[in-house]
C-alpha positions in Angstrom: -57.3 -34.5 12.6 -58.1 -32.2 9.7 -56.1 -32.6 6.5 -54.9 -29.5 4.7 -55.7 -29.6 1.0 -53.2 -28.3 -1.5 -54.5 -25.6 -3.7 -53.3 -26.4 -7.3 -55.4 -24.0 -9.4 -55.8 -20.2 -9.1 -58.2 -17.8 -10.8 -56.9 -14.6 -12.4 -58.2 -11.6 -14.3 -55.9 -10.0 -16.9 -55.7 -6.2 -16.9 -56.5 -5.9 -20.6 -57.1 -9.4 -22.0 -56.6 -11.6 -25.0 -58.6 -10.6 -28.1 -59.4 -13.5 -30.4 -60.0 -13.6 -34.1 -63.7 -12.7 -33.6 -62.8 -9.6 -31.5 -64.0 -11.3 -28.3 -61.9 -10.3 -25.2 -60.8 -13.1 -22.8 -59.7 -11.8 -19.3 -60.7 -14.3 -16.7 -58.6 -17.4 -16.4 -57.3 -20.3 -14.4 -53.6 -21.1 -13.8 -52.5 -24.4 -12.2 -49.3 -25.0 -10.3 -46.3 -25.9 -12.5 -44.7 -29.3 -12.2 -41.2 -30.6 -12.8 -42.4 -32.2 -16.0 -43.5 -28.7 -17.2 -40.0 -27.4 -16.7 -38.5 -30.4 -18.6 -41.0 -30.1 -21.5 -40.4 -26.4 -21.9 -36.6 -27.0 -22.2 -37.1 -29.6 -24.8 -39.1 -27.3 -27.1 -37.1 -26.4 -30.2 -38.2 -22.8 -30.2 -37.0 -22.4 -26.6 -33.6 -23.9 -27.5 -33.3 -21.4 -30.3 -34.5 -18.4 -28.2 -34.5 -18.9 -24.4 -36.8 -15.8 -24.0 -39.6 -17.8 -25.5 -39.5 -20.2 -22.5 -41.8 -17.9 -20.5 -44.5 -18.0 -23.1 -44.3 -21.8 -23.5 -44.4 -22.3 -19.7 -47.4 -20.0 -19.3 -49.2 -21.8 -22.1 -48.7 -25.1 -20.3 -50.0 -23.8 -16.9 -52.9 -21.7 -18.0 -55.8 -24.2 -18.1 -58.4 -21.7 -19.1 -58.7 -18.2 -20.5 -62.2 -16.9 -21.0 -63.9 -19.5 -23.2 -60.6 -21.0 -24.3 -59.8 -24.3 -22.6 -56.1 -23.9 -23.3 -53.8 -21.2 -24.8 -50.9 -21.5 -27.1 -47.6 -19.6 -27.0 -48.7 -17.9 -30.3 -51.9 -16.6 -28.6 -49.8 -15.3 -25.7 -47.6 -13.4 -28.2 -50.7 -11.2 -28.9 -51.1 -10.0 -25.3 -50.0 -6.5 -24.4 -46.9 -6.4 -22.2 -49.0 -5.3 -19.2 -50.8 -8.7 -19.4 -47.6 -10.7 -19.9 -46.0 -8.9 -16.9 -49.2 -9.7 -14.9 -49.1 -13.4 -15.8 -45.4 -13.7 -15.0 -45.9 -12.1 -11.6 -48.9 -14.3 -11.0 -47.0 -17.4 -12.0 -44.1 -16.4 -9.7 -46.4 -15.7 -6.7 -48.3 -18.9 -7.1 -45.3 -21.2 -7.8 -42.4 -19.7 -5.9 -43.5 -17.3 -3.2 -46.8 -18.8 -2.1 -48.1 -15.2 -1.6 -51.9 -14.9 -1.8 -52.0 -11.3 -2.9 -50.9 -9.8 -6.2 -50.6 -6.2 -7.2 -52.9 -5.2 -10.1 -54.4 -2.2 -11.8 -57.9 -1.3 -12.8 -58.1 -1.2 -16.6 -60.8 1.6 -16.4 -59.4 4.1 -13.9 -55.8 2.8 -13.6 -56.1 2.6 -9.8 -53.6 0.2 -8.3 -54.6 -2.3 -5.6 -53.8 -5.7 -4.2 -56.0 -8.6 -5.2 -56.2 -11.9 -3.3 -55.4 -15.0 -5.4 -58.4 -17.3 -5.4 -59.0 -21.0 -5.8 -60.4 -21.8 -9.3 -64.1 -21.6 -9.2 -64.3 -18.9 -6.5 -65.2 -16.1 -8.7 
């Protein structure tokens, strides 16, 4: 009998990308599935208690395990993303964690063509 393995990490590519202090663009990343502990830890953050809208950035920073050459991201770094990238990450998070859908709508940053992209296991670039 073959066992099904649970996929817990998914690769993504941001439409625009995070630009670091050295002007390097980070677009390719890996997001892991969220856990109950992630939800609890986000709610315990002081900044989230003061402004609940910040919860999405804190959660995303917990579940993004890599973005370009960055091995982790902070909520402050995510604040610097354009809204198109934040919307993409929130949709990606929802698809992976809630819907189990393996396709996500995206847009080419060069020609603005819209298409569906299959979510991939981390390392399947």
